[in-house]
C-alpha positions as a Markdown table, in Angstrom:
| # | Residue | x | y | z |
|---|---|---|---|---|
| 1 | Met | 18.3 | -12.6 | -7.5 |
| 2 | Thr | 18.2 | -9.7 | -9.9 |
| 3 | Ala | 16.9 | -6.2 | -9.2 |
| 4 | Ala | 13.2 | -5.6 | -9.8 |
| 5 | Gly | 12.4 | -5.5 | -13.5 |
| 6 | Glu | 15.9 | -6.6 | -14.6 |
| 7 | Arg | 15.9 | -9.7 | -16.8 |
| 8 | Ala | 18.6 | -12.3 | -16.0 |
| 9 | Arg | 19.8 | -15.0 | -18.4 |
| 10 | Pro | 20.7 | -18.3 | -16.8 |
| 11 | Gly | 24.4 | -18.6 | -16.3 |
| 12 | Pro | 26.9 | -21.2 | -14.8 |
| 13 | Gln | 25.9 | -20.1 | -11.3 |
| 14 | Asp | 22.3 | -21.0 | -12.0 |
| 15 | Ala | 21.9 | -24.8 | -12.1 |
| 16 | Pro | 19.0 | -25.5 | -14.5 |
| 17 | Ile | 15.7 | -26.5 | -12.8 |
| 18 | His | 15.1 | -28.9 | -15.7 |
| 19 | Ala | 17.6 | -29.3 | -18.5 |
| 20 | Arg | 14.9 | -28.7 | -21.1 |
| 21 | Phe | 13.8 | -25.3 | -19.8 |
| 22 | His | 15.5 | -21.9 | -20.6 |
| 23 | Leu | 15.1 | -19.8 | -17.4 |
| 24 | Val | 14.5 | -16.1 | -17.4 |
| 25 | Arg | 14.3 | -14.8 | -13.8 |
| 26 | Phe | 13.0 | -11.6 | -12.2 |
| 27 | Ala | 13.0 | -10.4 | -8.6 |
| 28 | Glu | 9.7 | -8.6 | -9.4 |
| 29 | Ile | 7.7 | -8.0 | -12.6 |
| 30 | Asp | 4.3 | -6.8 | -13.6 |
| 31 | Ser | 3.2 | -10.3 | -14.8 |
| 32 | Thr | 5.2 | -13.4 | -15.9 |
| 33 | Asn | 2.6 | -14.0 | -18.6 |
| 34 | Thr | 3.0 | -10.5 | -20.0 |
| 35 | Glu | 6.8 | -11.0 | -20.3 |
| 36 | Ala | 6.4 | -14.6 | -21.7 |
| 37 | Lys | 4.0 | -13.3 | -24.4 |
| 38 | Arg | 6.5 | -10.7 | -25.4 |
| 39 | Leu | 9.3 | -13.2 | -25.6 |
| 40 | Ala | 7.2 | -15.6 | -27.5 |
| 41 | Ala | 6.4 | -13.0 | -30.1 |
| 42 | Glu | 10.1 | -12.4 | -30.4 |
| 43 | Arg | 10.5 | -16.1 | -31.3 |
| 44 | Ala | 11.9 | -17.2 | -27.9 |
| 45 | Pro | 12.3 | -21.0 | -28.0 |
| 46 | Glu | 9.8 | -23.5 | -26.7 |
| 47 | Phe | 10.3 | -24.3 | -23.0 |
| 48 | Thr | 11.5 | -20.7 | -22.2 |
| 49 | Val | 10.1 | -20.2 | -18.7 |
| 50 | Val | 9.7 | -16.8 | -16.9 |
| 51 | Leu | 10.0 | -17.0 | -13.1 |
| 52 | Ala | 9.4 | -14.1 | -10.8 |
| 53 | Gly | 9.8 | -13.6 | -7.1 |
| 54 | Ala | 6.7 | -11.3 | -7.0 |
| 55 | Gln | 4.3 | -9.8 | -9.4 |
| 56 | Arg | 2.8 | -6.3 | -9.4 |
| 57 | Ala | -0.1 | -7.1 | -11.7 |
| 58 | Gly | -0.7 | -10.9 | -11.6 |
| 59 | His | -4.0 | -12.0 | -13.1 |
| 60 | Gly | -6.0 | -15.1 | -13.8 |
| 61 | Arg | -8.9 | -16.1 | -15.9 |
| 62 | Arg | -11.2 | -13.4 | -17.1 |
| 63 | Gly | -8.8 | -10.7 | -15.8 |
| 64 | Arg | -9.2 | -11.6 | -12.2 |
| 65 | Ala | -6.5 | -10.3 | -9.9 |
| 66 | Trp | -4.0 | -12.9 | -8.6 |
| 67 | Ala | -2.3 | -11.8 | -5.3 |
| 68 | Ser | 1.4 | -12.2 | -5.9 |
| 69 | Pro | 3.6 | -11.6 | -2.7 |
| 70 | Lys | 7.1 | -12.9 | -2.4 |
| 71 | Gly | 7.3 | -16.5 | -1.3 |
| 72 | Asn | 5.0 | -18.1 | -3.9 |
| 73 | Leu | 5.7 | -19.6 | -7.3 |
| 74 | Tyr | 5.0 | -17.4 | -10.3 |
| 75 | Ser | 5.8 | -19.0 | -13.6 |
| 76 | Ser | 5.0 | -18.8 | -17.3 |
| 77 | Val | 6.2 | -21.4 | -19.9 |
| 78 | Ile | 6.3 | -20.8 | -23.6 |
| 79 | Leu | 5.0 | -23.8 | -25.6 |
| 80 | Arg | 4.8 | -24.3 | -29.3 |
| 81 | Pro | 2.6 | -27.4 | -29.9 |
| 82 | Ala | 1.5 | -26.3 | -33.5 |
| 83 | Cys | -2.0 | -27.5 | -33.0 |
| 84 | Pro | -5.5 | -25.9 | -33.3 |
| 85 | Pro | -6.3 | -23.6 | -30.3 |
| 86 | Ile | -9.1 | -26.0 | -29.2 |
| 87 | Val | -6.5 | -28.8 | -28.8 |
| 88 | Gly | -4.0 | -26.5 | -27.1 |
| 89 | Ala | -6.6 | -25.7 | -24.4 |
| 90 | Gln | -6.0 | -29.2 | -23.1 |
| 91 | Val | -2.6 | -27.9 | -21.8 |
| 92 | Ser | -4.5 | -26.6 | -18.7 |
| 93 | Phe | -5.3 | -30.2 | -17.7 |
| 94 | Leu | -1.6 | -31.1 | -18.1 |
| 95 | Ala | -0.8 | -28.2 | -15.8 |
| 96 | Ala | -3.3 | -29.2 | -13.2 |
| 97 | Leu | -1.9 | -32.7 | -13.2 |
| 98 | Ala | 1.6 | -31.4 | -12.8 |
| 99 | Val | 0.6 | -29.1 | -9.9 |
| 100 | Ser | -1.3 | -31.9 | -8.2 |
| 101 | Asp | 1.7 | -34.3 | -8.7 |
| 102 | Thr | 4.0 | -31.6 | -7.1 |
| 103 | Ala | 1.6 | -31.2 | -4.2 |
| 104 | Arg | 1.5 | -34.9 | -3.6 |
| 105 | Arg | 5.3 | -35.0 | -3.4 |
| 106 | Leu | 5.2 | -32.3 | -0.7 |
| 107 | Val | 2.1 | -32.7 | 1.5 |
| 108 | Gly | 1.1 | -35.6 | 3.7 |
| 109 | Ser | -0.8 | -38.6 | 2.4 |
| 110 | Ser | -3.9 | -37.6 | 4.4 |
| 111 | Thr | -4.3 | -34.4 | 2.3 |
| 112 | Thr | -7.0 | -34.7 | -0.3 |
| 113 | Ile | -5.8 | -33.3 | -3.7 |
| 114 | Ala | -8.5 | -32.6 | -6.3 |
| 115 | Cys | -8.7 | -31.1 | -9.8 |
| 116 | Lys | -11.7 | -28.8 | -10.3 |
| 117 | Trp | -12.8 | -28.2 | -13.9 |
| 118 | Pro | -11.5 | -26.5 | -15.8 |
| 119 | Asn | -8.1 | -25.6 | -14.2 |
| 120 | Asp | -8.0 | -25.4 | -10.4 |
| 121 | Val | -6.2 | -27.6 | -8.0 |
| 122 | Leu | -7.6 | -27.9 | -4.4 |
| 123 | Leu | -5.9 | -29.2 | -1.3 |
| 124 | Asn | -8.5 | -30.3 | 1.3 |
| 125 | Gly | -11.1 | -28.3 | -0.6 |
| 126 | Arg | -9.0 | -25.1 | -0.7 |
| 127 | Lys | -7.5 | -23.6 | -3.8 |
| 128 | Val | -3.7 | -23.7 | -4.0 |
| 129 | Ser | -2.9 | -22.7 | -7.6 |
| 130 | Gly | -4.0 | -20.6 | -10.6 |
| 131 | Ile | -3.6 | -21.6 | -14.2 |
| 132 | Leu | -3.9 | -19.2 | -17.2 |
| 133 | Leu | -3.4 | -20.0 | -20.9 |
| 134 | Glu | -2.8 | -17.2 | -23.4 |
| 135 | Ser | -1.9 | -17.7 | -27.1 |
| 136 | Ala | -1.5 | -16.5 | -30.6 |
| 137 | Thr | -2.4 | -18.3 | -33.8 |
| 138 | Thr | -1.2 | -18.3 | -37.4 |
| 139 | Gly | -3.2 | -20.0 | -40.1 |
| 140 | Gly | -5.5 | -21.7 | -37.6 |
| 141 | Leu | -2.7 | -23.2 | -35.6 |
| 142 | Leu | -1.0 | -22.0 | -32.4 |
| 143 | Asp | 2.1 | -20.0 | -33.0 |
| 144 | Trp | 2.7 | -20.0 | -29.3 |
| 145 | Leu | 1.0 | -20.9 | -26.1 |
| 146 | Val | 1.9 | -19.3 | -22.8 |
| 147 | Leu | 1.1 | -21.4 | -19.7 |
| 148 | Gly | 1.0 | -19.3 | -16.6 |
| 149 | Val | 0.9 | -21.1 | -13.3 |
| 150 | Gly | 1.0 | -19.7 | -9.8 |
| 151 | Val | 1.3 | -21.9 | -6.7 |
| 152 | Asn | 0.7 | -20.7 | -3.2 |
| 153 | Val | 3.8 | -21.9 | -1.4 |
| 154 | Ala | 4.2 | -19.8 | 1.7 |
| 155 | His | 1.1 | -17.4 | 1.4 |
| 156 | His | -2.4 | -17.3 | 0.3 |
| 157 | Pro | -4.8 | -14.4 | -0.1 |
| 158 | Gly | -7.6 | -15.3 | 2.3 |
| 159 | Val | -11.0 | -17.1 | 2.5 |
| 160 | Gly | -13.1 | -15.2 | 0.1 |
| 161 | Gly | -14.8 | -16.7 | -3.0 |
| 162 | Ala | -16.5 | -20.0 | -3.7 |
| 163 | Tyr | -13.4 | -21.9 | -2.6 |
| 164 | Pro | -11.2 | -20.6 | 0.1 |
| 165 | Ser | -7.5 | -20.5 | -0.7 |
| 166 | Thr | -4.6 | -22.3 | 1.0 |
| 167 | Ser | -0.8 | -22.7 | 0.7 |
| 168 | Leu | 1.5 | -25.7 | 0.7 |
| 169 | His | 2.9 | -24.5 | 4.1 |
| 170 | Asp | -0.6 | -24.4 | 5.5 |
| 171 | Glu | -1.2 | -27.9 | 4.3 |
| 172 | Gly | 1.9 | -29.3 | 6.1 |
| 173 | Ala | 4.7 | -28.8 | 3.6 |
| 174 | Asn | 6.4 | -26.3 | 5.9 |
| 175 | Ser | 9.9 | -26.7 | 4.5 |
| 176 | Ala | 8.9 | -26.4 | 0.8 |
| 177 | Asp | 10.5 | -23.4 | -0.9 |
| 178 | Val | 9.9 | -21.8 | -4.3 |
| 179 | Glu | 12.9 | -23.3 | -6.0 |
| 180 | Gln | 11.9 | -26.8 | -4.9 |
| 181 | Val | 8.3 | -26.3 | -6.0 |
| 182 | Ala | 9.4 | -24.9 | -9.4 |
| 183 | Ala | 11.8 | -27.9 | -10.0 |
| 184 | Leu | 9.1 | -30.5 | -9.1 |
| 185 | Tyr | 6.4 | -28.7 | -11.1 |
| 186 | Leu | 8.5 | -28.2 | -14.3 |
| 187 | Asp | 9.7 | -31.8 | -14.2 |
| 188 | Ala | 6.1 | -33.1 | -13.9 |
| 189 | Leu | 5.0 | -30.7 | -16.6 |
| 190 | Ala | 7.6 | -31.9 | -19.0 |
| 191 | Gly | 6.5 | -35.5 | -18.4 |
| 192 | Trp | 2.8 | -34.8 | -19.0 |
| 193 | Tyr | 3.6 | -32.6 | -22.0 |
| 194 | Asp | 5.6 | -35.3 | -23.7 |
| 195 | Arg | 3.0 | -37.9 | -23.0 |
| 196 | Trp | 0.2 | -35.6 | -24.4 |
| 197 | Arg | 2.3 | -35.0 | -27.5 |
| 198 | Val | 2.9 | -38.7 | -28.1 |
| 199 | Glu | -0.3 | -40.3 | -26.9 |
| 200 | Gly | -2.9 | -37.5 | -27.2 |
| 201 | Phe | -5.5 | -36.5 | -24.6 |
| 202 | Ala | -6.8 | -39.9 | -23.5 |
| 203 | Pro | -4.2 | -40.7 | -20.8 |
| 204 | Val | -4.4 | -37.1 | -19.5 |
| 205 | Arg | -8.2 | -37.3 | -19.4 |
| 206 | Ala | -8.1 | -40.6 | -17.5 |
| 207 | Ala | -5.6 | -39.2 | -14.9 |
| 208 | Trp | -7.5 | -36.0 | -14.5 |
| 209 | Leu | -10.9 | -37.8 | -14.0 |
| 210 | Ala | -9.2 | -40.0 | -11.3 |
| 211 | Arg | -8.6 | -36.7 | -9.4 |
| 212 | Ala | -11.7 | -34.8 | -10.4 |
| 213 | Leu | -13.6 | -32.8 | -7.9 |
| 214 | Gly | -17.4 | -33.6 | -7.8 |
| 215 | Leu | -17.5 | -36.2 | -10.5 |
| 216 | Gly | -21.1 | -37.5 | -10.4 |
| 217 | Ala | -22.3 | -34.6 | -8.2 |
| 218 | Pro | -24.9 | -31.9 | -9.1 |
| 219 | Val | -23.4 | -28.7 | -10.5 |
| 220 | Thr | -24.4 | -25.3 | -11.8 |
| 221 | Val | -22.3 | -24.0 | -14.6 |
| 222 | Lys | -22.2 | -20.2 | -15.0 |
| 223 | Leu | -22.0 | -19.2 | -18.7 |
| 224 | Glu | -22.2 | -15.8 | -20.2 |
| 225 | Arg | -25.9 | -15.9 | -20.9 |
| 226 | Glu | -27.2 | -18.9 | -18.9 |
| 227 | Thr | -26.6 | -21.1 | -15.9 |
| 228 | Pro | -27.4 | -24.7 | -16.8 |
| 229 | Glu | -27.7 | -27.3 | -14.0 |
| 230 | Gly | -27.2 | -31.0 | -14.0 |
| 231 | Arg | -24.7 | -33.7 | -12.9 |
| 232 | Phe | -21.1 | -33.6 | -13.8 |
| 233 | Val | -20.7 | -37.0 | -15.4 |
| 234 | Asp | -17.6 | -36.9 | -17.6 |
| 235 | Leu | -15.0 | -35.1 | -19.7 |
| 236 | Asp | -15.4 | -35.5 | -23.4 |
| 237 | Ala | -12.5 | -36.5 | -25.7 |
| 238 | Gly | -11.5 | -32.8 | -26.0 |
| 239 | Gly | -11.7 | -31.8 | -22.4 |
| 240 | Ala | -15.2 | -30.3 | -22.3 |
| 241 | Leu | -17.3 | -30.9 | -19.1 |
| 242 | Val | -20.2 | -33.3 | -19.8 |
| 243 | Leu | -23.3 | -32.2 | -18.0 |
| 244 | Glu | -26.3 | -34.6 | -17.6 |
| 245 | Leu | -29.4 | -32.6 | -17.6 |
| 246 | Ala | -32.6 | -33.4 | -15.7 |
| 247 | Ser | -34.1 | -34.7 | -18.9 |
| 248 | Gly | -31.3 | -37.3 | -19.2 |
| 249 | Ala | -29.8 | -35.5 | -22.2 |
| 250 | Arg | -26.1 | -34.8 | -22.1 |
| 251 | Arg | -24.5 | -31.4 | -22.9 |
| 252 | Ala | -20.8 | -30.7 | -23.4 |
| 253 | Ile | -19.6 | -27.3 | -22.1 |
| 254 | Ala | -16.2 | -26.0 | -23.3 |
| 255 | Ala | -15.8 | -23.1 | -20.9 |
| 256 | Gly | -17.5 | -21.8 | -17.8 |
| 257 | Asp | -17.4 | -21.6 | -14.0 |
| 258 | Val | -18.6 | -24.6 | -12.1 |
| 259 | Phe | -20.3 | -24.4 | -8.7 |
| 260 | Phe | -21.3 | -27.4 | -6.6 |
| 261 | Ala | -24.1 | -27.6 | -4.1 |
| 262 | Ala | -23.0 | -27.4 | -0.5 |
| 263 | Gly | -21.3 | -30.6 | 0.6 |
| 264 | Glu | -21.5 | -32.2 | -2.9 |
| 265 | Gly | -18.0 | -31.4 | -4.3 |
| 266 | His | -15.6 | -34.2 | -3.5 |
| 267 | Ala | -12.6 | -35.8 | -5.2 |
| 268 | Ala | -13.1 | -38.9 | -7.3 |
| 269 | Gly | -9.8 | -40.2 | -6.1 |
| 270 | Asp | -6.1 | -39.4 | -5.6 |
């Protein structure tokens, strides 16, 4: 492992996690997404992945802090799908499926694994990962997309928030280490990315709905200026949450924070 802040190019001593990915490793860094965005702007190739042992300034959606001690996975992958940003946003669903696939390989069959819209993965009702997309566009198409994913392998920050956190170790995967989790996650991500590029969002949508938390349950969606309530009944063809209002009308919501009534959130399946 390199010294804090020192970038290391993969060499013969570093067996590739997945042959497609170009690894850039840090012992510690401010944020893997920040470094990946810099590399992307310098024309780093698609599938460059920044991995760090720890982060000093990890962050999630809306600038929320992401605790980043040594022992967890911190990764950012550069993708170049050359599609409109609204389509590129579907990558968060690929990431959630890849994380849930990874967790299923490591935890016991009795563990409930669920995907919470728009981009959380829960184990037994507790959050195990964070997903953050950042991008730049040229002429209405994505120039690059950075997919940041953190997975709580050995540690988690505590029990605050709407959903308490957990780690793979706490859910029974006691022998899992960061390298193993990274290898499984990147392999799963590559598979879902290829399928999305060839087949579109439909198979991703179907797989995500099969693992969806609270499908059919009452929800409140916190938006910037309102908090609509209704039943979570579907994802539309682009990945927006479909809310059935009390009137019976349906409303598609592209971004927001979803809250379930106590005891209502449950996984549709596994």
